[in-house]
N, CA, C and O of each residue as an XYZ file, in Angstrom:
672
protein
N     -47.626    -25.543     37.444
C     -47.125    -24.188     37.481
C     -45.640    -24.164     37.114
O     -45.207    -23.319     36.331
N     -44.872    -25.079     37.671
C     -43.444    -25.153     37.398
C     -43.193    -25.451     35.922
O     -42.283    -24.881     35.321
N     -43.988    -26.334     35.339
C     -43.834    -26.685     33.938
C     -44.112    -25.470     33.056
O     -43.428    -25.253     32.057
N     -45.111    -24.687     33.426
C     -45.447    -23.495     32.655
C     -44.291    -22.501     32.709
O     -43.954    -21.897     31.691
N     -43.678    -22.322     33.879
C     -42.547    -21.397     34.010
C     -41.346    -21.858     33.186
O     -40.672    -21.052     32.545
N     -41.090    -23.153     33.214
C     -39.985    -23.689     32.427
C     -40.267    -23.496     30.939
O     -39.376    -23.109     30.183
N     -41.493    -23.762     30.523
C     -41.861    -23.590     29.115
C     -41.745    -22.126     28.706
O     -41.253    -21.829     27.617
N     -42.184    -21.220     29.553
C     -42.057    -19.794     29.263
C     -40.599    -19.371     29.198
O     -40.214    -18.586     28.332
N     -39.790    -19.887     30.109
C     -38.372    -19.539     30.119
C     -37.684    -20.040     28.848
O     -36.868    -19.328     28.262
N     -38.001    -21.231     28.432
C     -37.408    -21.777     27.212
C     -37.885    -21.016     25.977
O     -37.107    -20.780     25.052
N     -39.135    -20.640     25.962
C     -39.680    -19.897     24.835
C     -39.154    -18.474     24.773
O     -39.114    -17.887     23.691
N     -38.756    -17.911     25.882
C     -38.280    -16.532     25.932
C     -36.817    -16.407     25.519
O     -36.339    -15.304     25.255
N     -36.119    -17.511     25.462
C     -34.712    -17.454     25.076
C     -34.586    -17.012     23.625
O     -35.376    -17.410     22.768
N     -33.594    -16.196     23.367
C     -33.330    -15.759     22.003
C     -32.817    -16.948     21.198
O     -32.118    -17.810     21.731
N     -33.159    -16.990     19.936
C     -32.647    -18.088     19.118
C     -31.125    -18.016     19.017
O     -30.534    -16.936     18.997
N     -30.524    -19.166     18.956
C     -29.064    -19.223     18.850
C     -28.648    -18.676     17.489
O     -29.300    -18.943     16.479
N     -27.567    -17.913     17.468
C     -27.131    -17.369     16.180
C     -26.667    -18.491     15.259
O     -26.188    -19.533     15.709
N     -26.818    -18.257     13.987
C     -26.360    -19.206     12.979
C     -24.856    -18.996     12.810
O     -24.418    -18.147     12.034
N     -24.074    -19.784     13.550
C     -22.625    -19.568     13.568
C     -21.976    -19.871     12.223
O     -20.972    -19.250     11.874
N     -22.525    -20.806     11.465
C     -21.963    -21.094     10.139
C     -22.176    -19.899      9.214
O     -21.273    -19.531      8.462
N     -23.336    -19.301      9.262
C     -23.627    -18.115      8.448
C     -22.740    -16.949      8.878
O     -22.175    -16.238      8.047
N     -22.632    -16.770     10.174
C     -21.784    -15.709     10.700
C     -20.337    -15.900     10.225
O     -19.684    -14.940      9.816
N     -19.850    -17.121     10.280
C     -18.481    -17.413      9.848
C     -18.303    -17.131      8.361
O     -17.255    -16.625      7.961
N     -19.304    -17.446      7.528
C     -19.223    -17.156      6.091
C     -19.102    -15.652      5.848
O     -18.276    -15.203      5.054
N     -19.928    -14.897      6.535
C     -19.889    -13.439      6.390
C     -18.538    -12.888      6.857
O     -17.915    -12.089      6.157
N     -18.093    -13.311      8.026
C     -16.820    -12.803      8.548
C     -15.657    -13.188      7.647
O     -14.757    -12.381      7.413
N     -15.668    -14.411      7.141
C     -14.589    -14.872      6.263
C     -14.557    -14.037      4.976
O     -13.487    -13.607      4.543
N     -15.711    -13.810      4.374
C     -15.768    -13.030      3.133
C     -15.375    -11.575      3.372
O     -14.610    -11.001      2.597
N     -15.893    -10.983      4.436
C     -15.621     -9.571      4.697
C     -14.180     -9.338      5.135
O     -13.553     -8.366      4.713
N     -13.654    -10.214      5.970
C     -12.247    -10.077      6.353
C     -11.334    -10.383      5.165
O     -10.269     -9.781      5.025
N     -11.754    -11.319      4.312
C     -10.973    -11.640      3.119
C     -10.897    -10.468      2.157
O      -9.841    -10.207      1.582
N     -12.007     -9.757      1.974
C     -11.978     -8.611      1.072
C     -11.124     -7.500      1.668
O     -10.417     -6.806      0.938
N     -11.179     -7.323      2.980
C     -10.332     -6.310      3.621
C      -8.856     -6.645      3.404
O      -8.053     -5.759      3.113
N      -8.506     -7.907      3.546
C      -7.113     -8.329      3.305
C      -6.711     -8.095      1.849
O      -5.614     -7.607      1.578
N      -7.592     -8.440      0.917
C      -7.293     -8.253     -0.505
C      -7.112     -6.777     -0.852
O      -6.241     -6.420     -1.646
N      -7.929     -5.937     -0.262
C      -7.797     -4.505     -0.535
C      -6.520     -3.949      0.080
O      -5.941     -2.998     -0.446
N      -6.080     -4.527      1.178
C      -4.791     -4.126      1.753
C      -3.638     -4.475      0.817
O      -2.656     -3.737      0.740
N      -3.753     -5.588      0.110
C      -2.722     -5.967     -0.868
C      -2.684     -4.935     -2.000
O      -1.606     -4.526     -2.433
N      -3.852     -4.519     -2.474
C      -3.907     -3.504     -3.521
C      -3.280     -2.209     -3.000
O      -2.479     -1.577     -3.688
N      -3.651     -1.829     -1.793
C      -3.117     -0.585     -1.230
C      -1.604     -0.666     -1.063
O      -0.909      0.336     -1.234
N      -1.089     -1.838     -0.734
C       0.358     -2.013     -0.632
C       1.034     -1.835     -1.987
O       2.082     -1.198     -2.090
N       0.423     -2.404     -3.025
C       0.977     -2.253     -4.373
C       0.930     -0.792     -4.815
O       1.851     -0.303     -5.470
N      -0.140     -0.108     -4.455
C      -0.257      1.311     -4.806
C       0.775      2.156     -4.062
O       1.318      3.114     -4.613
N       1.037      1.796     -2.822
C       2.025      2.524     -2.027
C       3.425      2.325     -2.586
O       4.228      3.258     -2.597
N       3.722      1.123     -3.048
C       5.053      0.823     -3.574
C       5.296      1.435     -4.949
O       6.439      1.708     -5.314
N       4.228      1.654     -5.711
C       4.415      2.102     -7.086
C       5.232      3.396     -7.202
O       6.180      3.419     -7.986
N       4.924      4.456     -6.479
C       5.620      5.719     -6.732
C       6.982      5.873     -6.058
O       7.624      6.911     -6.220
N       7.434      4.886     -5.321
C       8.705      5.014     -4.603
C       9.835      5.248     -5.603
O      10.081      4.429     -6.489
N      10.506      6.367     -5.442
C      11.657      6.721     -6.279
C      11.319      6.595     -7.769
O      12.137      6.136     -8.566
N      10.114      7.005     -8.126
C       9.561      6.754     -9.456
C      10.387      7.373    -10.590
O      10.541      6.757    -11.645
N      10.906      8.557    -10.387
C      11.640      9.229    -11.464
C      12.969      8.543    -11.792
O      13.450      8.632    -12.922
N      13.555      7.868    -10.819
C      14.843      7.204    -11.049
C      14.717      5.695    -11.208
O      15.715      5.004    -11.414
N      13.502      5.186    -11.114
C      13.272      3.744    -11.226
C      13.399      3.302    -12.680
O      12.974      4.012    -13.591
N      13.979      2.143    -12.889
C      14.152      1.619    -14.250
C      12.801      1.341    -14.904
O      11.787      1.153    -14.232
N      12.820      1.322    -16.204
C      11.623      1.006    -16.979
C      11.063     -0.352    -16.564
O       9.855     -0.495    -16.372
N      11.928     -1.337    -16.428
C      11.473     -2.685    -16.053
C      10.794     -2.694    -14.693
O       9.790     -3.382    -14.504
N      11.331     -1.940    -13.747
C      10.731     -1.914    -12.416
C       9.392     -1.177    -12.427
O       8.460     -1.594    -11.740
N       9.281     -0.106    -13.183
C       7.992      0.598    -13.304
C       6.941     -0.357    -13.860
O       5.820     -0.421    -13.356
N       7.308     -1.095    -14.895
C       6.370     -2.038    -15.511
C       6.029     -3.190    -14.561
O       4.887     -3.647    -14.525
N       7.003     -3.650    -13.806
C       6.749     -4.720    -12.825
C       5.809     -4.234    -11.725
O       4.916     -4.964    -11.297
N       6.013     -3.016    -11.278
C       5.125     -2.458    -10.244
C       3.704     -2.292    -10.779
O       2.734     -2.564    -10.072
N       3.586     -1.849    -12.021
C       2.257     -1.708    -12.628
C       1.570     -3.069    -12.724
O       0.371     -3.188    -12.472
N       2.326     -4.074    -13.083
C       1.776     -5.429    -13.166
C       1.314     -5.900    -11.793
O       0.280     -6.557    -11.672
N       2.077     -5.564    -10.762
C       1.687     -5.950     -9.402
C       0.371     -5.269     -9.002
O      -0.491     -5.894     -8.385
N       0.223     -3.999     -9.353
C      -1.040     -3.295     -9.061
C      -2.180     -3.997     -9.785
O      -3.222     -4.279     -9.194
N      -1.977     -4.275    -11.062
C      -3.029     -4.910    -11.859
C      -3.430     -6.273    -11.284
O      -4.618     -6.563    -11.141
N      -2.457     -7.092    -10.960
C      -2.769     -8.421    -10.416
C      -3.447     -8.333     -9.054
O      -4.314     -9.148     -8.741
N      -3.061     -7.358     -8.250
C      -3.720     -7.206     -6.944
C      -5.172     -6.766     -7.129
O      -6.043     -7.166     -6.356
N      -5.438     -5.950     -8.140
C      -6.821     -5.561     -8.434
C      -7.643     -6.774     -8.861
O      -8.803     -6.916     -8.474
N      -7.038     -7.635     -9.652
C      -7.736     -8.859    -10.062
C      -8.069     -9.731     -8.847
O      -9.177    -10.255     -8.739
N      -7.110     -9.882     -7.939
C      -7.365    -10.667     -6.730
C      -8.455    -10.053     -5.872
O      -9.281    -10.765     -5.301
N      -8.456     -8.741     -5.784
C      -9.483     -8.059     -4.994
C     -10.860     -8.223     -5.634
O     -11.869     -8.293     -4.932
N     -10.901     -8.285     -6.946
C     -12.179     -8.494     -7.637
C     -12.794     -9.828     -7.220
O     -14.002     -9.920     -7.001
N     -11.970    -10.843     -7.114
C     -12.471    -12.154     -6.665
C     -13.017    -12.071     -5.245
O     -14.051    -12.664     -4.937
N     -12.322    -11.336     -4.383
C     -12.783    -11.189     -3.000
C     -14.099    -10.410     -2.936
O     -14.974    -10.748     -2.138
N     -14.248     -9.375     -3.765
C     -15.500     -8.608     -3.806
C     -16.629     -9.493     -4.329
O     -17.765     -9.388     -3.866
N     -16.324    -10.357     -5.285
C     -17.331    -11.310     -5.779
C     -17.833    -12.210     -4.643
O     -19.026    -12.497     -4.551
N     -16.922    -12.646     -3.790
C     -17.327    -13.482     -2.652
C     -18.229    -12.711     -1.703
O     -19.210    -13.254     -1.195
N     -17.905    -11.466     -1.468
C     -18.759    -10.633     -0.604
C     -20.135    -10.477     -1.239
O     -21.152    -10.601     -0.556
N     -20.171    -10.209     -2.533
C     -21.453    -10.053     -3.230
C     -22.301    -11.314     -3.121
O     -23.517    -11.238     -2.940
N     -21.661    -12.470     -3.232
C     -22.378    -13.741     -3.126
C     -22.975    -13.914     -1.735
O     -24.127    -14.325     -1.597
N     -22.201    -13.604     -0.713
C     -22.683    -13.742      0.668
C     -23.824    -12.757      0.935
O     -24.830    -13.116      1.548
N     -23.664    -11.529      0.478
C     -24.704    -10.518      0.718
C     -25.998    -10.854     -0.012
O     -27.078    -10.458      0.428
N     -25.901    -11.575     -1.110
C     -27.088    -11.940     -1.885
C     -27.922    -13.032     -1.211
O     -29.027    -13.332     -1.663
N     -27.406    -13.621     -0.145
C     -28.147    -14.666      0.578
C     -29.393    -14.110      1.246
O     -30.288    -14.873      1.610
N     -29.468    -12.831      1.410
C     -30.607    -12.207      2.077
C     -30.120    -11.305      3.195
O     -28.918    -11.175      3.429
N     -31.055    -10.692      3.871
C     -30.716     -9.758      4.943
C     -30.070    -10.524      6.086
O     -30.646    -11.473      6.618
N     -28.864    -10.101      6.458
C     -28.145    -10.780      7.543
C     -28.807    -10.476      8.880
O     -29.104    -11.386      9.654
N     -29.036     -9.205      9.144
C     -29.665     -8.788     10.399
C     -30.572     -7.605     10.092
O     -30.146     -6.659      9.431
N     -31.815     -7.644     10.561
C     -32.746     -6.546     10.246
C     -32.205     -5.163     10.637
O     -32.438     -4.187      9.924
N     -31.495     -5.073     11.750
C     -30.981     -3.774     12.198
C     -29.761     -3.317     11.391
O     -29.291     -2.195     11.577
N     -29.246     -4.165     10.503
C     -28.114     -3.794      9.652
C     -28.511     -3.797      8.170
O     -27.649     -3.820      7.292
N     -29.815     -3.773      7.902
C     -30.310     -3.860      6.533
C     -29.824     -2.687      5.673
O     -29.389     -2.891      4.540
N     -29.894     -1.485      6.197
C     -29.468     -0.304      5.425
C     -27.975     -0.373      5.106
O     -27.560     -0.059      3.990
N     -27.173     -0.782      6.084
C     -25.731     -0.895      5.877
C     -25.416     -1.999      4.872
O     -24.493     -1.870      4.068
N     -26.193     -3.091      4.922
C     -25.979     -4.180      3.975
C     -26.299     -3.707      2.555
O     -25.576     -4.042      1.617
N     -27.353     -2.946      2.392
C     -27.707     -2.422      1.072
C     -26.621     -1.476      0.560
O     -26.258     -1.528     -0.615
N     -26.103     -0.612      1.435
C     -25.016      0.284      1.030
C     -23.780     -0.522      0.624
O     -23.098     -0.179     -0.341
N     -23.501     -1.584      1.361
C     -22.347     -2.427      1.037
C     -22.562     -3.159     -0.292
O     -21.626     -3.286     -1.081
N     -23.771     -3.635     -0.544
C     -24.061     -4.286     -1.823
C     -23.837     -3.305     -2.977
O     -23.210     -3.649     -3.979
N     -24.351     -2.089     -2.830
C     -24.156     -1.072     -3.876
C     -22.680     -0.708     -4.002
O     -22.167     -0.536     -5.108
N     -22.006     -0.595     -2.871
C     -20.577     -0.293     -2.883
C     -19.766     -1.404     -3.538
O     -18.763     -1.136     -4.200
N     -20.196     -2.645     -3.355
C     -19.506     -3.783     -3.981
C     -19.606     -3.701     -5.495
O     -18.628     -3.940     -6.203
N     -20.789     -3.365     -5.988
C     -20.968     -3.235     -7.440
C     -20.090     -2.104     -7.978
O     -19.461     -2.252     -9.026
N     -20.047     -0.990     -7.272
C     -19.224      0.141     -7.703
C     -17.736     -0.216     -7.647
O     -16.981      0.126     -8.557
N     -17.320     -0.893     -6.593
C     -15.906     -1.250     -6.474
C     -15.494     -2.246     -7.563
O     -14.370     -2.187     -8.061
N     -16.388     -3.149     -7.929
C     -16.064     -4.080     -9.016
C     -15.792     -3.316    -10.309
O     -14.890     -3.679    -11.063
N     -16.560     -2.269    -10.569
C     -16.311     -1.444    -11.763
C     -14.970     -0.727    -11.641
O     -14.220     -0.637    -12.613
N     -14.673     -0.225    -10.465
C     -13.403      0.463    -10.235
C     -12.230     -0.493    -10.418
O     -11.220     -0.130    -11.021
N     -12.360     -1.707     -9.903
C     -11.286     -2.689    -10.042
C     -11.128     -3.150    -11.494
O     -10.016     -3.440    -11.936
N     -12.222     -3.216    -12.225
C     -12.126     -3.546    -13.656
C     -11.374     -2.429    -14.387
O     -10.582     -2.700    -15.290
N     -11.620     -1.184    -14.001
C     -10.890     -0.064    -14.596
C      -9.409     -0.146    -14.227
O      -8.545      0.151    -15.052
N      -9.120     -0.543    -13.005
C      -7.731     -0.736    -12.565
C      -7.055     -1.781    -13.441
O      -5.924     -1.585    -13.886
N      -7.737     -2.877    -13.687
C      -7.185     -3.944    -14.519
C      -6.829     -3.405    -15.906
O      -5.807     -3.780    -16.481
N      -7.658     -2.546    -16.423
C      -7.415     -1.949    -17.744
C      -6.294     -0.902    -17.692
O      -5.389     -0.914    -18.527
N      -6.362     -0.001    -16.709
C      -5.421      1.123    -16.629
C      -3.975      0.697    -16.378
O      -3.043      1.337    -16.866
N      -3.792     -0.369    -15.629
C      -2.447     -0.781    -15.232
C      -1.902     -1.913    -16.115
O      -0.878     -2.515    -15.792
N      -2.574     -2.192    -17.206
C      -2.122     -3.253    -18.118
C      -0.794     -2.867    -18.761
O      -0.586     -1.726    -19.175
N       0.082     -3.837    -18.829
C       1.382     -3.657    -19.481
C       1.357     -4.479    -20.763
O       1.081     -5.678    -20.721
N       1.642     -3.847    -21.910
C       1.622     -4.605    -23.173
C       2.677     -5.710    -23.189
O       3.620     -5.699    -22.398
N       2.504     -6.643    -24.088
C       3.448     -7.767    -24.207
C       4.878     -7.302    -24.455
O       5.812     -7.808    -23.832
N       5.048     -6.379    -25.326
C       6.376     -5.840    -25.649
C       6.398     -4.353    -25.302
O       6.331     -3.499    -26.187
N       6.492     -4.056    -24.018
C       6.394     -2.654    -23.608
C       7.609     -1.834    -24.047
O       8.707     -2.351    -24.250
N       7.360     -0.554    -24.178
C       8.419      0.381    -24.558
C       8.692      1.336    -23.397
O       7.960      1.362    -22.408
N       9.745      2.108    -23.538
C      10.048      3.123    -22.530
C       8.916      4.145    -22.440
O       8.641      4.682    -21.367
N       8.265      4.408    -23.566
C       7.167      5.387    -23.579
C       6.012      4.923    -22.689
O       5.386      5.739    -22.012
N       5.728      3.621    -22.684
C       4.649      3.115    -21.829
C       5.020      3.252    -20.355
O       4.169      3.567    -19.523
N       6.273      3.016    -20.040
C       6.718      3.213    -18.659
C       6.632      4.691    -18.285
O       6.255      5.026    -17.162
N       6.977      5.570    -19.215
C       6.872      7.013    -18.956
C       5.424      7.426    -18.729
O       5.140      8.278    -17.887
N       4.516      6.823    -19.476
C       3.094      7.109    -19.284
C       2.650      6.677    -17.891
O       1.922      7.398    -17.209
N       3.090      5.510    -17.484
C       2.761      5.041    -16.134
C       3.354      5.966    -15.073
O       2.708      6.251    -14.065
N       4.560      6.425    -15.293
C       5.187      7.367    -14.361
C       4.347      8.644    -14.251
O       4.169      9.194    -13.165
N       3.835      9.101    -15.394
C       3.106     10.365    -15.435
C       1.751     10.295    -14.735
O       1.438     11.161    -13.918
N       0.953      9.291    -15.036
C      -0.390      9.254    -14.464
C      -0.557      8.251    -13.331
O      -1.596      8.250    -12.671
N       0.423      7.409    -13.088
C       0.310      6.394    -12.034
C       0.005      6.950    -10.655
O      -0.900      6.446     -9.989
N       0.725      7.974    -10.197
C       0.431      8.506     -8.857
C      -0.994      9.058     -8.722
O      -1.639      8.869     -7.691
N      -1.478      9.734     -9.757
C      -2.848     10.264     -9.720
C      -3.861      9.121     -9.657
O      -4.774      9.138     -8.831
N      -3.697      8.137    -10.527
C      -4.623      7.004    -10.531
C      -4.522      6.218     -9.222
O      -5.526      5.714     -8.717
N      -3.318      6.115     -8.681
C      -3.131      5.429     -7.391
C      -3.935      6.108     -6.307
O      -4.600      5.452     -5.505
N      -3.871      7.414     -6.287
C      -4.589      8.189     -5.269
C      -6.101      7.994     -5.384
O      -6.787      7.805     -4.380
N      -6.607      8.040     -6.603
C      -8.052      7.853     -6.805
C      -8.492      6.442     -6.429
O      -9.544      6.260     -5.817
N      -7.691      5.447     -6.791
C      -8.027      4.064     -6.460
C      -7.971      3.854     -4.947
O      -8.836      3.189     -4.377
N      -6.958      4.418     -4.302
C      -6.856      4.294     -2.850
C      -8.062      4.922     -2.157
O      -8.565      4.375     -1.176
N      -8.526      6.055     -2.653
C      -9.725      6.687     -2.086
C     -10.937      5.763     -2.200
O     -11.721      5.642     -1.259
N     -11.087      5.113     -3.355
C     -12.208      4.187     -3.549
C     -12.107      2.993     -2.598
O     -13.113      2.543     -2.049
N     -10.893      2.485     -2.409
C     -10.700      1.339     -1.509
C     -11.017      1.733     -0.069
O     -11.664      0.974      0.652
N     -10.572      2.898      0.351
C     -10.853      3.365      1.711
C     -12.353      3.532      1.941
O     -12.879      3.164      2.991
N     -13.027      4.089      0.945
C     -14.477      4.253      1.064
C     -15.189      2.924      1.205
O     -16.099      2.785      2.023
N     -14.782      1.952      0.417
C     -15.397      0.632      0.491
C     -15.109     -0.036      1.837
O     -15.996     -0.649      2.432
N     -13.873      0.085      2.310
C     -13.545     -0.495      3.621
C     -14.390      0.137      4.728
O     -14.748     -0.532      5.698
N     -14.702      1.403      4.584
C     -15.597      2.051      5.539
C     -16.977      1.413      5.537
O     -17.575      1.209      6.593
N     -17.482      1.100      4.347
C     -18.777      0.417      4.242
C     -18.723     -0.973      4.876
O     -19.655     -1.387      5.566
N     -17.627     -1.682      4.636
C     -17.459     -3.021      5.226
C     -17.488     -2.924      6.743
O     -18.208     -3.673      7.403
N     -16.718     -2.017      7.287
C     -16.636     -1.892      8.747
C     -17.964     -1.459      9.366
O     -18.338     -1.940     10.435
N     -18.672     -0.555      8.697
C     -19.959     -0.099      9.231
C     -20.976     -1.234      9.228
O     -21.733     -1.389     10.187
N     -21.002     -2.029      8.158
C     -21.904     -3.169      8.120
C     -21.552     -4.165      9.227
O     -22.430     -4.654      9.938
N     -20.262     -4.456      9.362
C     -19.840     -5.426     10.370
C     -20.188     -4.941     11.775
O     -20.576     -5.735     12.632
N     -20.052     -3.662     12.003
C     -20.393     -3.091     13.316
C     -21.881     -3.248     13.586
O     -22.276     -3.710     14.656
N     -22.706     -2.868     12.620
C     -24.153     -2.953     12.813
C     -24.639     -4.394     12.907
O     -25.607     -4.684     13.609
N     -23.971     -5.284     12.205
C     -24.373     -6.697     12.205
C     -23.718     -7.491     13.326
O     -23.952     -8.693     13.456
N     -22.897     -6.823     14.140
C     -22.178     -7.461     15.251
C     -21.282     -8.591     14.772
O     -21.227     -9.659     15.381
N     -20.584     -8.343     13.674
C     -19.609     -9.301     13.156
C     -18.228     -8.864     13.572
O     -17.978     -7.683     13.813
N     -17.336     -9.824     13.654
C     -15.952     -9.542     14.020
C     -15.293     -8.715     12.919
O     -15.259     -9.137     11.763
N     -14.777     -7.558     13.265
C     -14.224     -6.627     12.289
C     -12.797     -6.986     11.897
O     -12.052     -7.597     12.664
N     -12.435     -6.581     10.663
C     -11.039     -6.733     10.258
C     -10.188     -5.692     10.980
O     -10.705     -4.709     11.510
N      -8.907     -5.917     10.992
C      -7.992     -4.953     11.611
C      -8.083     -3.626     10.876
O      -8.262     -3.588      9.659
N      -7.959     -2.554     11.615
C      -8.005     -1.218     11.039
C      -6.700     -0.966     10.327
O      -5.624     -1.247     10.856
N      -6.799     -0.429      9.115
C      -5.579     -0.101      8.365
C      -5.612      1.325      7.906
O      -4.672      1.787      7.259
């Protein structure tokens, strides 16, 4: 009788979580959140005193935005790779699917960022003026896309019981 109770007790225990898998997911998701914060920082810095900023500084800020978008693309690729491993948790399946779709959309947005913020090899004052003119609008749209994606990341992490990135 005692052996049967012990066997039942052992069989009733929940399986131990796969801590290595959990760590991979948390590392990728927190890494993408950090990368998107870098992009948001570059976007925030771009319009500061924009009308009086030198041509060289406008072009340098645009380059910083572009490079941060490239870095974020790598982080989104890592998230896509982790999500492609299969369903992390059955109760977070819908959120994982939304995040996978959001990752594909964000990669397209970041590719557009890479194109939009490109600075030619021999830039002119006119190119800096163009950046001054449309940079704030494009910054706002890109920031909205980043915020939306971070919302998907946080919702998935909440449903999957993963450690969340800091709120920004």
